[in-house]
N, C-alpha and C positions, 0 to 999 in steps of 0.2 A: 189656928190664927189664920184670918185673912190679911194679906198684905197689901197694900195700895200699888206698889211696885213689886214686881217680881223678876227673878232671873232664872237662869237654866241652871240645872245642877251639874257639878264638876265632876269631869271624868279624865283623870291623870293621862289615859293613853292618847288623848286626842286636844285636850284642853292645856291652856297655860296658867300654871297657878299662880302667879305674880298679877296677872290679869283678873282670875277667877276672884282673889282676895282684893283687889281694888274695888271690884263692883260690889262685893258682899259688904263693905265697909259703907257704901252708899247707900245699901238696902238697910242697914241697920240705922243710919241717919233718916231715911224718908220714912221709916217706918216707927222710928222712934223706940228701937228695941233695948231694953236695958242689958247691962253688963253680964248680968246674971243668967240671961236668955241667950246670949251670942254663942256659946259653945254649942247648946242645943240646936240653935239654926243652922250652924256650920255644920254640923255631922249630919243633919236633915238634907243638907244639899249636896252632900257626897253621893256620887253613883256606888253600887252596891262593892264595885270592885277597888274605886277608890277608898271606900269605908275598910274594906278589909285591909288595904295598905296601912291606913293610918291606926288601925288596931294592932296590926303586927310592928309598926314604929313605937308605938306606946307601952308594948310588952317589957316589963310584966305588970305597970299599971294598967288599970283598966280605963278605954279610952273614954267613956261615958262619964268619969269622975273628974277628968281634968279640966281645968278651966280655959276659957278661949285662948287665952295668950299662949298657954302651954301646947296646945294643939297646933296654933299657928306656927309655934317655935319648931316642931317635930317637922311639919309639911315645909318649911322655910329650908332647913338644914336640907332636907331629902331633895327638894326640888330646886335648890339652889343652882344657879348657871356655872358652866364648868368655867375655868380659867381661860382667857383669851388664847387662841392659839392660829399658828399661820394657816390652817386650813380654814377657820372663820374669817381671816383677812383676804385669804384667795378667793373665798365666796364673793366677798365684798368688791374685792379689784377686778374681777371677771364678770360682774352683773353688767347687762346692758338693758337698755329698753325694750321690752316686746313689741313686737307689731300690735297696733291698736290700744297700746296702754297709753292712758291719758299721763299728762305731765305731772299731775298733783299724785298719781298712783305709782309713779316712778319713783318721785322723790321719797314717798312713805316707805316704799320696799327698801331703797337704801338706806334709810333710816333704822329698819328693823334689822338688816344685815350688820349694819355699824354697831347695834347695841351689845355684840358678841366680840367686839375688836378692841374694846377699851381704849379709842383714841384720846380721851380726856379732851384737853385743850383745843387740839388741832382737830376735833371733830367738825366744826364748821367748814372748814378751808377743805378737808379731804371730801367732804360730803359734796361741796360745791364742785371740785374737780372731776369727782366720778359722775356726777350728774350731768355734766356738760360734755365729758368723753364717752360717755355711755348712751349718747342720744342717737349715735350713728350719724351717716352723711345725710344732708339735706338741710333747707334753709333754716330750719330751727338750731342745729349747731353752728352753721356758716353766721348766722347771727350775733350766737353768743362768742363766736371767735373775734368778732370784729369789738369786743369789750374789753375794759381794764381788769386784769382780774385782782388788783388792788382795791377797787371800788365794788365790785361786783358781790352781790349778796345771793344767797339761795333762791330767796323770795324773789328779788328783781330778775333773776336768771329764769324763772318759771314765767314771769309776766312777759317776758321779751320772746321766750320760745313759743308761748301762746299766740302772741301777735303774728309771729312769722309763719307760723302754721296756719292761723287763720286767712293770712293773704296768700299762701299756697292754696288753700282751699278756694277762695275767691278765683284765683286765677283758672284754676283746673275747672270750676263751673262755668267760667265764662267762655273756655277753648271748648268746652261740650257742646255750649249752645251755638258756639259760631260754626261748628263743623256740621250741625244738624241740616239735611237737605230742607230746601224751601220747598214746600207744597205747591205743586202747579195746579192751579183752579183753571177749570173749563170756562171757556168764552161762551156767552150765549147773544146772539145776533136774533134781530128782529127779521121776521118773514115779508115778505112784499105786503101781505096782509096787515101788519104791523104785530105779528104774536111772535112772541121770544118762543124759541125751541127747535125743532130739527133734530136729525139724527146726530150722532157722535160724529159721523164722518163730516156731515155738514159744518158742525160747530167748529171742526178743528180746523178747516179750509176756507171757513167764511171770510176770513180777512183777506185771503189773496184769490178768492174764485171769482171770474170773471162773471158780469152781468150779463142778460140777454142781448144786448145791443154791443158788447164788446168784443172786437175780432182780435184784440192783441194777441190771444193764444188761439188762433185759429188752427194753426199746426197741433194744437194737444189741450187736452183738457187737464182737471184738476187730478183725476185718477192716474195721468202719466202716459196714457194712450194716445198715440198720434191720430188727427184726424185729418181727412182729405180736405185742404184749403176750397176746393173746386164745388165738390158734391157733399160734404160733411161727414163722409162714412169712415170706417176705420179700418177696413181691409185691405187697403192700398196707399201706397203715397202720392202725394201731390203731383209730382211730376209724371206720374204713371196713369193718371186718371184719362180716360179716353174723352171726359167732356171739357178739357181745359181749352178747347178751340171752340166751344159753343158759345153763344150769346144769352146773356140773360133776360128772361122773359119778364122781368120787372123793371131794369134799366136800360137794357139793351148793349149792355157792355160785354166783350168777349172776357171769358176767363174764368166764370163761375156760374152757378145755376142760381135759381131764384131764392132758394131758402138759405143761401150763402150770401145773400145780396146786402150790402151795408146801406145803400141808398134809401131815403125815406120816400123819394118821389117815385111813383110807378108809371110807367109808360106803357101805353096801349099800342098794339097794331105794330110793335116793332119785334120782328123775327129775322130768323136768319133761314136760310136754307137747310143749314147742316144741322139745327136742333131738331132733335127728336119730339114730335109731339105725340106718338101713340105708343102704347106698350109693343106694338109690332115693330116699330121702327127702332125703340130701344134693345130691343132683344138681338136684333140684327147689327147693332153697332158694337155692342161689347158683351160677349160671352163671359168675361171673368167678374166683372161689378156687378154681384148679384145684390148687394145693398140699394145701388142705384137702380137697379130693375124695381125693386119693390118701391122704392121712393117715386119713380115716375108712375107706377102703377097706383099708388096711394092719392096722387095729385092729379092724375089724367081724368078729364073730363068726356 
């Protein structure tokens, strides 16, 4: 016989008889199984160990000859729950919500534990108390502690706890976003030809690097190395430069060479007797300023 709806077989070692019997009755309804066939269907859905148990319970009668209600009566007596004990109540009262357990799952687990405690008319009140007190420290329990126990129900308690838990999750997500470091993007500046780019060092210092005509940083460049304000070289300080008393061949003023001149106007035929004009004069004037010698050699005519 092919059923429209099917269920798994019953194994008394791991399954609950009352739950299985309830599902079996629904199977009879959906598949329209007659009363004469119900006993055969029940025995078919027993595992081998459970079938052996039912046969032992029916002895000396033959199990296969019994009606459905007689087989159910034998199994009901055998699997009837034991009388409520303090051990069952201890399990209920000591239960707490597990980490990560959903609120609906926590309430359902409490109902299962209360089934063996026979709380009768006090069930709703005791369930509510254990649900609230078993939540553990947190915003969910804090929210429920603010409520009036006389008007609070278990379903309302679940809703309020879910709202408090959702607010905590939203705050934690917002805090996580605020703690995230901002990504620092590189800045690109256009070169003198209008093209963007340059090396990474140039992009980092482009905002503060001086231009060609800017002498505000005459004593240092962007790399942090000091330059002589007189000749522009790096191997000595400005006050030690031997050219500080020479006149500029560009503007005629004393205190810098032509390469460091700030003036746009170039004066001709202005010279000073102390200004070296040849490589030999420069070599005789300063043996320590090697870069100045090279500069003079490059620009000598």
